[in-house]
PDB file of the backbone (N, CA, C, O) and the ligand in Angstrom, with CONECT records:
HET     ZN  A 101       1
ATOM      1  N   MET A   1      16.705 -26.832  18.807  1.00  0.00           N
ATOM      2  CA  MET A   1      16.748 -28.253  18.440  1.00  0.00           C
ATOM      3  C   MET A   1      18.205 -28.731  18.368  1.00  0.00           C
ATOM      4  O   MET A   1      19.113 -27.975  18.022  1.00  0.00           O
ATOM      5  N   LYS A   2      18.388 -29.982  18.700  1.00  0.00           N
ATOM      6  CA  LYS A   2      19.720 -30.562  18.692  1.00  0.00           C
ATOM      7  C   LYS A   2      19.965 -31.335  17.394  1.00  0.00           C
ATOM      8  O   LYS A   2      19.029 -31.739  16.704  1.00  0.00           O
ATOM      9  N   LYS A   3      21.238 -31.528  17.085  1.00  0.00           N
ATOM     10  CA  LYS A   3      21.578 -32.224  15.843  1.00  0.00           C
ATOM     11  C   LYS A   3      21.962 -33.673  16.083  1.00  0.00           C
ATOM     12  O   LYS A   3      22.531 -34.029  17.115  1.00  0.00           O
ATOM     13  N   CYS A   4      21.638 -34.483  15.113  1.00  0.00           N
ATOM     14  CA  CYS A   4      22.050 -35.880  15.102  1.00  0.00           C
ATOM     15  C   CYS A   4      23.563 -35.960  14.931  1.00  0.00           C
ATOM     16  O   CYS A   4      24.132 -35.261  14.093  1.00  0.00           O
ATOM     17  N   ASP A   5      24.215 -36.809  15.720  1.00  0.00           N
ATOM     18  CA  ASP A   5      25.672 -36.928  15.630  1.00  0.00           C
ATOM     19  C   ASP A   5      26.133 -37.626  14.352  1.00  0.00           C
ATOM     20  O   ASP A   5      27.309 -37.545  13.997  1.00  0.00           O
ATOM     21  N   ILE A   6      25.252 -38.288  13.680  1.00  0.00           N
ATOM     22  CA  ILE A   6      25.644 -39.037  12.487  1.00  0.00           C
ATOM     23  C   ILE A   6      25.323 -38.265  11.209  1.00  0.00           C
ATOM     24  O   ILE A   6      26.216 -38.005  10.402  1.00  0.00           O
ATOM     25  N   CYS A   7      24.084 -37.905  11.024  1.00  0.00           N
ATOM     26  CA  CYS A   7      23.696 -37.284   9.754  1.00  0.00           C
ATOM     27  C   CYS A   7      23.559 -35.762   9.858  1.00  0.00           C
ATOM     28  O   CYS A   7      23.333 -35.087   8.853  1.00  0.00           O
ATOM     29  N   ASP A   8      23.698 -35.222  11.084  1.00  0.00           N
ATOM     30  CA  ASP A   8      23.695 -33.773  11.279  1.00  0.00           C
ATOM     31  C   ASP A   8      22.324 -33.110  11.086  1.00  0.00           C
ATOM     32  O   ASP A   8      22.225 -31.883  11.053  1.00  0.00           O
ATOM     33  N   LYS A   9      21.295 -33.905  10.961  1.00  0.00           N
ATOM     34  CA  LYS A   9      19.945 -33.342  10.882  1.00  0.00           C
ATOM     35  C   LYS A   9      19.491 -32.913  12.269  1.00  0.00           C
ATOM     36  O   LYS A   9      19.753 -33.600  13.257  1.00  0.00           O
ATOM     37  N   SER A  10      18.820 -31.791  12.337  1.00  0.00           N
ATOM     38  CA  SER A  10      18.322 -31.369  13.635  1.00  0.00           C
ATOM     39  C   SER A  10      16.891 -31.841  13.839  1.00  0.00           C
ATOM     40  O   SER A  10      16.109 -31.951  12.895  1.00  0.00           O
ATOM     41  N   GLY A  11      16.574 -32.116  15.094  1.00  0.00           N
ATOM     42  CA  GLY A  11      15.239 -32.593  15.415  1.00  0.00           C
ATOM     43  C   GLY A  11      14.951 -32.411  16.891  1.00  0.00           C
ATOM     44  O   GLY A  11      15.843 -32.079  17.672  1.00  0.00           O
ATOM     45  N   LYS A  12      13.713 -32.629  17.266  1.00  0.00           N
ATOM     46  CA  LYS A  12      13.321 -32.425  18.665  1.00  0.00           C
ATOM     47  C   LYS A  12      13.655 -33.609  19.541  1.00  0.00           C
ATOM     48  O   LYS A  12      13.790 -33.467  20.756  1.00  0.00           O
ATOM     49  N   VAL A  13      13.788 -34.769  18.943  1.00  0.00           N
ATOM     50  CA  VAL A  13      14.031 -35.983  19.709  1.00  0.00           C
ATOM     51  C   VAL A  13      15.280 -36.684  19.186  1.00  0.00           C
ATOM     52  O   VAL A  13      15.448 -36.874  17.981  1.00  0.00           O
ATOM     53  N   GLN A  14      16.143 -37.060  20.109  1.00  0.00           N
ATOM     54  CA  GLN A  14      17.299 -37.871  19.741  1.00  0.00           C
ATOM     55  C   GLN A  14      17.390 -39.079  20.664  1.00  0.00           C
ATOM     56  O   GLN A  14      16.925 -39.048  21.804  1.00  0.00           O
ATOM     57  N   TYR A  15      17.994 -40.135  20.152  1.00  0.00           N
ATOM     58  CA  TYR A  15      18.151 -41.370  20.914  1.00  0.00           C
ATOM     59  C   TYR A  15      19.613 -41.536  21.285  1.00  0.00           C
ATOM     60  O   TYR A  15      20.507 -41.375  20.454  1.00  0.00           O
ATOM     61  N   ARG A  16      19.836 -41.862  22.552  1.00  0.00           N
ATOM     62  CA  ARG A  16      21.188 -42.052  23.039  1.00  0.00           C
ATOM     63  C   ARG A  16      21.542 -43.517  22.848  1.00  0.00           C
ATOM     64  O   ARG A  16      20.923 -44.398  23.445  1.00  0.00           O
ATOM     65  N   VAL A  17      22.530 -43.771  22.020  1.00  0.00           N
ATOM     66  CA  VAL A  17      22.861 -45.151  21.667  1.00  0.00           C
ATOM     67  C   VAL A  17      24.366 -45.344  21.566  1.00  0.00           C
ATOM     68  O   VAL A  17      25.125 -44.387  21.416  1.00  0.00           O
ATOM     69  N   LYS A  18      24.777 -46.599  21.650  1.00  0.00           N
ATOM     70  CA  LYS A  18      26.115 -46.962  21.224  1.00  0.00           C
ATOM     71  C   LYS A  18      26.080 -48.349  20.620  1.00  0.00           C
ATOM     72  O   LYS A  18      25.130 -49.102  20.835  1.00  0.00           O
ATOM     73  N   SER A  19      27.110 -48.687  19.867  1.00  0.00           N
ATOM     74  CA  SER A  19      27.188 -49.985  19.208  1.00  0.00           C
ATOM     75  C   SER A  19      28.647 -50.307  18.954  1.00  0.00           C
ATOM     76  O   SER A  19      29.539 -49.585  19.398  1.00  0.00           O
ATOM     77  N   ILE A  20      28.878 -51.368  18.254  1.00  0.00           N
ATOM     78  CA  ILE A  20      30.254 -51.768  17.952  1.00  0.00           C
ATOM     79  C   ILE A  20      30.956 -50.697  17.109  1.00  0.00           C
ATOM     80  O   ILE A  20      32.180 -50.572  17.162  1.00  0.00           O
ATOM     81  N   GLU A  21      30.209 -49.947  16.353  1.00  0.00           N
ATOM     82  CA  GLU A  21      30.808 -48.898  15.520  1.00  0.00           C
ATOM     83  C   GLU A  21      30.915 -47.565  16.241  1.00  0.00           C
ATOM     84  O   GLU A  21      31.729 -46.718  15.872  1.00  0.00           O
ATOM     85  N   TYR A  22      30.096 -47.378  17.266  1.00  0.00           N
ATOM     86  CA  TYR A  22      30.126 -46.132  18.024  1.00  0.00           C
ATOM     87  C   TYR A  22      30.337 -46.508  19.488  1.00  0.00           C
ATOM     88  O   TYR A  22      29.392 -46.786  20.227  1.00  0.00           O
ATOM     89  N   LYS A  23      31.592 -46.505  19.873  1.00  0.00           N
ATOM     90  CA  LYS A  23      31.912 -47.049  21.193  1.00  0.00           C
ATOM     91  C   LYS A  23      31.608 -46.082  22.324  1.00  0.00           C
ATOM     92  O   LYS A  23      31.443 -46.494  23.473  1.00  0.00           O
ATOM     93  N   ASN A  24      31.536 -44.821  22.006  1.00  0.00           N
ATOM     94  CA  ASN A  24      31.074 -43.844  22.983  1.00  0.00           C
ATOM     95  C   ASN A  24      29.615 -43.513  22.695  1.00  0.00           C
ATOM     96  O   ASN A  24      29.143 -43.658  21.568  1.00  0.00           O
ATOM     97  N   TRP A  25      28.922 -43.074  23.710  1.00  0.00           N
ATOM     98  CA  TRP A  25      27.528 -42.721  23.528  1.00  0.00           C
ATOM     99  C   TRP A  25      27.380 -41.589  22.517  1.00  0.00           C
ATOM    100  O   TRP A  25      28.113 -40.601  22.563  1.00  0.00           O
ATOM    101  N   ILE A  26      26.444 -41.741  21.623  1.00  0.00           N
ATOM    102  CA  ILE A  26      26.111 -40.674  20.680  1.00  0.00           C
ATOM    103  C   ILE A  26      24.606 -40.414  20.750  1.00  0.00           C
ATOM    104  O   ILE A  26      23.840 -41.220  21.278  1.00  0.00           O
ATOM    105  N   PHE A  27      24.219 -39.290  20.214  1.00  0.00           N
ATOM    106  CA  PHE A  27      22.797 -38.983  20.063  1.00  0.00           C
ATOM    107  C   PHE A  27      22.466 -38.992  18.584  1.00  0.00           C
ATOM    108  O   PHE A  27      23.142 -38.341  17.788  1.00  0.00           O
ATOM    109  N   CYS A  28      21.431 -39.726  18.214  1.00  0.00           N
ATOM    110  CA  CYS A  28      21.088 -39.801  16.804  1.00  0.00           C
ATOM    111  C   CYS A  28      19.585 -39.664  16.606  1.00  0.00           C
ATOM    112  O   CYS A  28      18.794 -39.825  17.535  1.00  0.00           O
ATOM    113  N   CYS A  29      19.219 -39.360  15.362  1.00  0.00           N
ATOM    114  CA  CYS A  29      17.809 -39.214  15.009  1.00  0.00           C
ATOM    115  C   CYS A  29      17.170 -40.584  14.811  1.00  0.00           C
ATOM    116  O   CYS A  29      17.849 -41.609  14.873  1.00  0.00           O
ATOM    117  N   LYS A  30      15.899 -40.594  14.581  1.00  0.00           N
ATOM    118  CA  LYS A  30      15.157 -41.850  14.460  1.00  0.00           C
ATOM    119  C   LYS A  30      15.632 -42.688  13.269  1.00  0.00           C
ATOM    120  O   LYS A  30      15.686 -43.916  13.345  1.00  0.00           O
ATOM    121  N   VAL A  31      15.971 -42.018  12.183  1.00  0.00           N
ATOM    122  CA  VAL A  31      16.413 -42.726  10.978  1.00  0.00           C
ATOM    123  C   VAL A  31      17.726 -43.458  11.250  1.00  0.00           C
ATOM    124  O   VAL A  31      17.867 -44.640  10.935  1.00  0.00           O
ATOM    125  N   CYS A  32      18.683 -42.741  11.838  1.00  0.00           N
ATOM    126  CA  CYS A  32      19.986 -43.352  12.137  1.00  0.00           C
ATOM    127  C   CYS A  32      19.862 -44.399  13.230  1.00  0.00           C
ATOM    128  O   CYS A  32      20.582 -45.398  13.221  1.00  0.00           O
ATOM    129  N   TRP A  33      18.969 -44.180  14.156  1.00  0.00           N
ATOM    130  CA  TRP A  33      18.742 -45.133  15.237  1.00  0.00           C
ATOM    131  C   TRP A  33      18.316 -46.495  14.682  1.00  0.00           C
ATOM    132  O   TRP A  33      18.723 -47.539  15.192  1.00  0.00           O
ATOM    133  N   LYS A  34      17.504 -46.470  13.645  1.00  0.00           N
ATOM    134  CA  LYS A  34      17.065 -47.730  13.036  1.00  0.00           C
ATOM    135  C   LYS A  34      18.238 -48.515  12.484  1.00  0.00           C
ATOM    136  O   LYS A  34      18.262 -49.743  12.559  1.00  0.00           O
ATOM    137  N   THR A  35      19.210 -47.808  11.929  1.00  0.00           N
ATOM    138  CA  THR A  35      20.411 -48.462  11.402  1.00  0.00           C
ATOM    139  C   THR A  35      21.271 -48.999  12.538  1.00  0.00           C
ATOM    140  O   THR A  35      21.709 -50.150  12.515  1.00  0.00           O
ATOM    141  N   ILE A  36      21.502 -48.151  13.524  1.00  0.00           N
ATOM    142  CA  ILE A  36      22.392 -48.531  14.625  1.00  0.00           C
ATOM    143  C   ILE A  36      21.816 -49.675  15.443  1.00  0.00           C
ATOM    144  O   ILE A  36      22.559 -50.506  15.967  1.00  0.00           O
ATOM    145  N   SER A  37      20.515 -49.720  15.552  1.00  0.00           N
ATOM    146  CA  SER A  37      19.894 -50.775  16.353  1.00  0.00           C
ATOM    147  C   SER A  37      20.141 -52.166  15.770  1.00  0.00           C
ATOM    148  O   SER A  37      19.893 -53.174  16.431  1.00  0.00           O
ATOM    149  N   LYS A  38      20.625 -52.215  14.541  1.00  0.00           N
ATOM    150  CA  LYS A  38      20.948 -53.510  13.925  1.00  0.00           C
ATOM    151  C   LYS A  38      22.420 -53.870  14.087  1.00  0.00           C
ATOM    152  O   LYS A  38      22.826 -54.993  13.789  1.00  0.00           O
ATOM    153  N   HIS A  39      23.216 -52.917  14.559  1.00  0.00           N
ATOM    154  CA  HIS A  39      24.635 -53.198  14.777  1.00  0.00           C
ATOM    155  C   HIS A  39      24.814 -54.187  15.925  1.00  0.00           C
ATOM    156  O   HIS A  39      23.933 -54.371  16.765  1.00  0.00           O
ATOM    157  N   GLU A  40      25.973 -54.807  15.927  1.00  0.00           N
ATOM    158  CA  GLU A  40      26.324 -55.627  17.080  1.00  0.00           C
ATOM    159  C   GLU A  40      26.605 -54.742  18.278  1.00  0.00           C
ATOM    160  O   GLU A  40      27.016 -53.591  18.131  1.00  0.00           O
ATOM    161  N   LYS A  41      26.382 -55.281  19.455  1.00  0.00           N
ATOM    162  CA  LYS A  41      26.630 -54.589  20.725  1.00  0.00           C
ATOM    163  C   LYS A  41      25.891 -53.263  20.816  1.00  0.00           C
ATOM    164  O   LYS A  41      26.400 -52.278  21.351  1.00  0.00           O
ATOM    165  N   TYR A  42      24.703 -53.265  20.289  1.00  0.00           N
ATOM    166  CA  TYR A  42      23.869 -52.074  20.362  1.00  0.00           C
ATOM    167  C   TYR A  42      23.299 -51.913  21.764  1.00  0.00           C
ATOM    168  O   TYR A  42      22.766 -52.854  22.352  1.00  0.00           O
ATOM    169  N   PHE A  43      23.426 -50.693  22.285  1.00  0.00           N
ATOM    170  CA  PHE A  43      22.813 -50.351  23.569  1.00  0.00           C
ATOM    171  C   PHE A  43      21.980 -49.097  23.413  1.00  0.00           C
ATOM    172  O   PHE A  43      22.343 -48.168  22.691  1.00  0.00           O
ATOM    173  N   TYR A  44      20.872 -49.094  24.098  1.00  0.00           N
ATOM    174  CA  TYR A  44      20.008 -47.926  24.109  1.00  0.00           C
ATOM    175  C   TYR A  44      20.104 -47.281  25.481  1.00  0.00           C
ATOM    176  O   TYR A  44      19.951 -47.947  26.505  1.00  0.00           O
ATOM    177  N   GLY A  45      20.359 -45.980  25.493  1.00  0.00           N
ATOM    178  CA  GLY A  45      20.597 -45.304  26.762  1.00  0.00           C
ATOM    179  C   GLY A  45      19.632 -44.186  27.087  1.00  0.00           C
ATOM    180  O   GLY A  45      19.884 -43.393  27.994  1.00  0.00           O
ATOM    181  N   GLY A  46      18.543 -44.112  26.368  1.00  0.00           N
ATOM    182  CA  GLY A  46      17.556 -43.086  26.702  1.00  0.00           C
ATOM    183  C   GLY A  46      17.220 -42.183  25.533  1.00  0.00           C
ATOM    184  O   GLY A  46      17.770 -42.310  24.439  1.00  0.00           O
ATOM    185  N   THR A  47      16.321 -41.289  25.789  1.00  0.00           N
ATOM    186  CA  THR A  47      15.839 -40.374  24.768  1.00  0.00           C
ATOM    187  C   THR A  47      16.057 -38.941  25.243  1.00  0.00           C
ATOM    188  O   THR A  47      15.846 -38.629  26.415  1.00  0.00           O
ATOM    189  N   ARG A  48      16.470 -38.092  24.347  1.00  0.00           N
ATOM    190  CA  ARG A  48      16.673 -36.683  24.667  1.00  0.00           C
ATOM    191  C   ARG A  48      15.649 -35.863  23.899  1.00  0.00           C
ATOM    192  O   ARG A  48      15.493 -36.004  22.686  1.00  0.00           O
ATOM    193  N   LYS A  49      14.963 -35.012  24.627  1.00  0.00           N
ATOM    194  CA  LYS A  49      13.984 -34.149  23.964  1.00  0.00           C
ATOM    195  C   LYS A  49      14.351 -32.697  24.213  1.00  0.00           C
ATOM    196  O   LYS A  49      14.654 -32.314  25.343  1.00  0.00           O
ATOM    197  N   SER A  50      14.323 -31.908  23.186  1.00  0.00           N
ATOM    198  CA  SER A  50      14.580 -30.484  23.350  1.00  0.00           C
ATOM    199  C   SER A  50      13.285 -29.709  23.072  1.00  0.00           C
ATOM    200  O   SER A  50      12.474 -30.098  22.231  1.00  0.00           O
ATOM    201  N   SER A  51      13.126 -28.636  23.781  1.00  0.00           N
ATOM    202  CA  SER A  51      11.877 -27.873  23.609  1.00  0.00           C
ATOM    203  C   SER A  51      12.153 -26.573  22.872  1.00  0.00           C
ATOM    204  O   SER A  51      11.231 -25.793  22.630  1.00  0.00           O
TER     205      SER A  51
HETATM  206 ZN    ZN A 101      20.569 -38.999  11.911  1.00  0.00          ZN2+
END
């Protein structure tokens, strides 16, 4: 399993996102994704799944 770049929790699914606060692409968990999706200049770049 991969870790969330923000909260360091590991999980099977991560979301590739960036926003005004994260100018480079990061991978985050669902909880952090909900926060980031409210940021300005939020972009969604796909989903990563690990088996
Ligand atoms: Zn997280």
